[in-house]
C-alpha positions in Angstrom: 15.8 75.2 -0.6 12.7 76.0 -2.7 14.5 74.7 -5.8 15.4 71.5 -4.1 11.9 70.8 -2.9 10.6 71.7 -6.4 12.9 69.1 -7.9 12.0 66.4 -5.4 8.3 67.1 -6.0 8.7 66.7 -9.8 10.8 63.6 -9.3 8.2 61.9 -7.2 5.4 63.1 -9.4 7.2 61.6 -12.4 7.6 58.2 -10.7 3.9 58.2 -9.6 2.7 59.2 -13.1 4.8 56.6 -14.7 3.6 53.9 -12.3 0.0 54.9 -12.9 0.5 54.9 -16.7 2.2 51.5 -16.5 -0.7 50.1 -14.5 -3.2 51.5 -16.8 -1.3 50.1 -19.8 -1.3 46.7 -18.2 -5.0 46.9 -17.4 -5.8 48.1 -20.9 -3.6 45.4 -22.5 -5.5 42.7 -20.5 -8.9 44.2 -21.2 -8.3 44.5 -25.0 -6.9 41.0 -25.3 -9.9 38.7 -25.9 -9.7 35.0 -25.3 -8.5 33.2 -28.5 -6.7 30.0 -29.5 -3.4 31.9 -29.6 -3.5 33.1 -26.0 -5.7 30.7 -24.0 -5.0 27.1 -23.1 -8.1 25.0 -22.3 -8.6 22.0 -20.1 -11.6 19.7 -20.0 -12.7 17.1 -17.3 -15.3 14.6 -18.3 -15.8 13.5 -21.9 -19.0 11.6 -21.8 -22.1 11.9 -24.0 -22.0 15.7 -23.9 -18.3 16.4 -23.3 -17.2 14.5 -26.5 -19.0 16.8 -28.9 -18.3 20.0 -26.9 -14.6 19.2 -26.8 -14.5 18.5 -30.5 -15.9 22.0 -31.3 -13.1 23.6 -29.3 -10.4 21.5 -30.9 -11.8 22.3 -34.4 -11.7 26.0 -33.5 -8.0 25.7 -32.9 -7.7 25.7 -29.1 -5.1 23.6 -27.4 -7.1 21.3 -25.2 -5.9 19.0 -22.4 -8.4 16.4 -21.2 -9.0 14.0 -18.4 -11.8 11.5 -17.9 -12.1 8.4 -15.7 -11.8 5.9 -18.6 -9.1 7.0 -21.0 -10.3 4.8 -23.8 -13.5 6.7 -24.0 -11.5 9.9 -24.8 -9.6 8.3 -27.7 -11.7 9.9 -30.4 -10.7 13.3 -29.0 -7.0 12.3 -28.6 -7.1 11.2 -32.3 -8.1 14.7 -33.4 -5.5 16.5 -31.3 -6.5 16.7 -27.7 -3.7 16.1 -25.1 -4.2 13.6 -22.2 -3.5 14.4 -18.6 -3.5 11.9 -15.7 -5.6 13.9 -13.3 -7.7 17.0 -12.9 -4.7 18.7 -11.2 -2.6 17.9 -14.2 -5.2 19.3 -16.6 -5.4 22.6 -14.6 -1.6 23.0 -14.4 -1.5 23.1 -18.2 -4.6 25.3 -18.7 -5.8 28.8 -18.3 -9.5 27.8 -18.3 -10.7 24.4 -17.1 -14.2 23.1 -17.9 -15.8 20.2 -16.1 -19.0 18.2 -17.0 -19.3 15.1 -14.8 -22.1 13.1 -13.3 -22.9 14.1 -9.7 -22.2 16.8 -7.2 -19.8 14.4 -5.4 -17.9 14.1 -8.7 -17.8 17.9 -9.1 -16.4 18.3 -5.6 -13.7 15.6 -6.2 -12.5 16.8 -9.6 -12.4 20.5 -8.6 -11.8 20.8 -4.9 -9.8 17.7 -3.9 -6.7 19.1 -2.1 -4.1 17.1 -4.0 -5.7 15.8 -7.2 -8.3 18.5 -7.8 -8.2 21.1 -10.6 -8.2 24.2 -8.3 -5.1 22.9 -6.6 -3.3 22.9 -9.9 -4.7 26.2 -11.3 -2.5 29.3 -11.5 -3.7 32.7 -10.2 -6.3 34.3 -12.6 -7.2 30.9 -13.9 -10.9 30.1 -14.4 -13.0 27.1 -13.5 -16.2 26.5 -15.5 -18.4 23.8 -14.2 -21.0 22.7 -16.7 -22.4 19.8 -14.6 -26.0 20.2 -13.3 -25.1 20.4 -9.6 -26.1 22.0 -6.3 -26.2 25.8 -6.1 -24.6 25.7 -2.7 -21.6 23.8 -4.1 -21.3 26.3 -6.9 -21.0 29.1 -4.3 -18.5 27.0 -2.3 -16.3 26.5 -5.4 -16.5 30.2 -6.3 -15.4 31.2 -2.7 -12.5 28.6 -2.8 -11.4 29.9 -6.2 -11.4 33.5 -5.0 -9.1 32.5 -2.1 -6.6 31.4 -4.7 -7.0 34.6 -6.8 -8.9 32.5 -9.4 -12.4 32.6 -10.8 -15.2 30.1 -11.0 -18.3 30.1 -13.2 -21.3 27.7 -12.8 -22.5 27.1 -16.4 -24.8 24.1 -16.7 -26.3 23.4 -20.1 -29.5 22.3 -21.7 -30.1 20.8 -25.1 -29.0 17.2 -24.8 -26.7 15.2 -27.0 -28.2 16.8 -30.2 -27.6 20.3 -28.8 -24.0 19.4 -27.9 -23.4 18.0 -31.4 -24.9 21.0 -33.2 -23.2 23.6 -30.9 -26.8 24.7 -30.0 -26.8 24.4 -26.2 -28.4 26.8 -23.8 -25.8 27.8 -21.3 -26.9 29.1 -17.9 -24.0 31.1 -16.4 -23.6 32.2 -12.8 -20.7 34.1 -11.3 -18.8 37.3 -12.1 -20.4 38.9 -15.1 -17.2 40.3 -16.5 -15.6 36.8 -16.4 -18.7 35.3 -18.2 -18.3 38.0 -20.9 -14.6 37.3 -21.2 -15.4 33.6 -21.8 -18.0 34.4 -24.5 -15.7 33.5 -27.4 -15.5 29.9 -26.0 -19.2 29.7 -25.1 -20.3 30.8 -28.6 -18.6 27.6 -29.9 -20.9 25.5 -27.8 -24.2 27.4 -27.9 -25.8 30.5 -26.5 -24.8 31.8 -23.1 -27.3 33.4 -20.7 -26.0 35.3 -17.8 -28.3 34.5 -14.8 -26.6 36.3 -11.9 -24.0 35.7 -9.2 -22.5 32.4 -8.1 -25.1 29.5 -8.0 -27.6 31.3 -10.2 -26.6 29.3 -13.2 -27.4 26.1 -11.3 -30.8 27.5 -10.0 -31.7 28.4 -13.7 -30.8 24.9 -14.9 -32.8 23.2 -12.1 -35.9 25.3 -13.0 -35.2 24.2 -16.6 -35.2 20.5 -15.4 -38.5 21.0 -13.6 -40.1 22.4 -16.8 -38.7 19.5 -18.8 -39.9 16.8 -16.3 -43.5 17.8 -16.5 -43.3 18.4 -20.3 -42.0 14.8 -20.7 -44.8 13.4 -18.6 -47.4 15.4 -20.6 -45.8 14.3 -24.0 -45.9 10.6 -23.1 -49.3 10.7 -21.4 -50.6 12.2 -24.6 -49.0 9.5 -26.7 -50.5 6.7 -24.5 -53.9 8.4 -24.7 -53.7 8.8 -28.5 -52.6 5.2 -28.9 -55.6 3.9 -26.8 -57.9 6.1 -28.8 -56.8 4.4 -32.0 -55.0 7.3 -33.5 -52.0 6.9 -35.9 -49.2 8.0 -33.6 -46.8 9.3 -36.2 -49.6 11.3 -37.7 -50.7 12.5 -34.3 -47.2 13.7 -33.4 -46.8 15.5 -36.6 -50.2 17.2 -36.1 -49.4 18.5 -32.6 -45.8 19.6 -33.4 -46.8 22.9 -34.9 -49.5 23.7 -32.5 -49.6 24.8 -28.8 -48.5 21.3 -27.7 -45.3 21.5 -29.7 -42.1 21.4 -27.6 -38.4 20.8 -27.7 -39.1 17.5 -25.9 -41.4 16.5 -28.8 -38.8 17.5 -31.4 -36.0 15.7 -29.7 -37.7 12.5 -28.5 -41.0 11.9 -30.3 -39.6 9.9 -33.1 -37.0 8.2 -30.8 -39.9 6.9 -28.7 -41.8 5.6 -31.7 -38.6 3.8 -32.9 -38.0 2.4 -29.4 -34.6 4.2 -29.5 -33.8 4.6 -25.8 -30.1 5.4 -26.2 -29.1 8.1 -23.8 -28.8 11.6 -24.9 -29.3 12.3 -21.2 -29.3 9.5 -18.7 -32.3 8.6 -16.6 -29.8 8.2 -13.6 -28.6 11.8 -14.1 -32.2 13.1 -14.5 -33.2 11.5 -11.2 -30.2 13.2 -9.6 -31.2 16.5 -11.0 -34.8 16.2 -9.9 -33.7 15.1 -6.5 -31.6 18.2 -6.1 -34.7 20.2 -7.2 -36.9 18.6 -4.5 -34.3 19.3 -1.8 -34.1 22.9 -3.0 -37.9 23.1 -2.9 -37.8 21.9 0.7 -35.2 24.6 1.5 -37.5 27.2 -0.1 -40.7 25.9 1.5 -42.5 25.4 -1.8 -44.5 22.5 -3.1 -44.2 21.4 -6.8 -46.4 18.3 -7.2 -45.7 17.9 -10.9 -41.9 17.7 -10.2 -42.5 15.1 -7.4 -44.7 13.0 -9.7 -42.1 13.0 -12.5 -39.3 12.2 -10.2 -41.2 9.1 -8.9 -41.9 7.9 -12.4 -38.2 8.2 -13.3 -37.2 6.4 -10.1 -39.5 3.5 -11.2 -37.2 3.2 -14.3 -34.2 2.8 -12.0 -36.1 0.2 -10.1 -36.4 -1.8 -13.3 -32.7 -1.5 -14.1 -33.3 1.2 -16.8 -31.2 4.0 -15.3 -28.7 4.0 -18.1 -31.3 4.6 -20.8 -32.2 8.1 -22.0 -35.0 10.2 -20.5 -37.3 9.3 -23.4 -37.5 5.8 -21.7 -40.2 7.3 -19.5 -42.6 5.7 -22.0 -41.7 2.3 -20.4 -43.0 3.4 -17.0 -46.3 4.7 -18.4 -46.7 1.5 -20.5 -46.3 -0.7 -17.5 -48.7 1.5 -15.5 -51.4 1.1 -18.2 -50.6 -2.4 -19.4 -50.2 -1.0 -22.9 -47.4 -1.0 -25.4 -46.4 1.3 -28.3 -44.0 -1.3 -29.7 -46.1 -1.8 -32.9 -44.8 1.6 -34.2 -41.1 0.5 -34.0 
């Protein structure tokens, strides 16, 4: 009897040991297999001003990329260099392990990711990852994360800063919120686009980006007010901008937009319409938090005035137009 019990004990111990070993092996195999072009299919929703350049970096790095955007003709340059076309966000996700989105408004994010039939999450396999790079609402980022978890998937909110130039040069600042281990796993992809900064749990990437937009808004107002003042004072504006660029007044906004403003180049690296959207989200969040940020409110009103003049599709550097009208003054002589 003792011999029989001993045999049974060793038999079950062997099964348990083998099961544990197999589980550890699978876990270790997953853990040591970093994301690479050979094992990870990527999807991308939204190939606008930012998305075009970001997608091109991924394709050039060797990733298989499936894309969807509302107007297929705008994605043609990416199709020409090897991207695959899908007819919907759902179709993108069904062919992808990681799906990125960078669209216009929170309503667009909700539609392309959470729509029950055509949305990306509905087409994503278990363990798939959604990465939303749109500047959107923190509460929506948390909702997407919870919905993804219900499907045994993951969601990262990862809005970016750096504009069209940052996208072209793969020099974006990426603010990531969500599961930290998932963000680390995505690092091989993020490094192709810029520098990733882990900000905390779901929604924290969006909060960081909104704080970034608040800083930019007041910086842009200061830059352009300084230019108006220097012009009225009779200074040579190109000389003035060069002089302040290496001092305490130097800024990324000055580097990106100073010369564009002088040349009357208002082509959008970042649309006024989208900036008004971002600042509106900021103001709603301020109300939720019970804080007053008057600089933010002023900047938002000045940008809304551009929309009122039909200038919402210009770049954010078009703020000069609002200040010129306010002061009945023009910097056109420098163009």
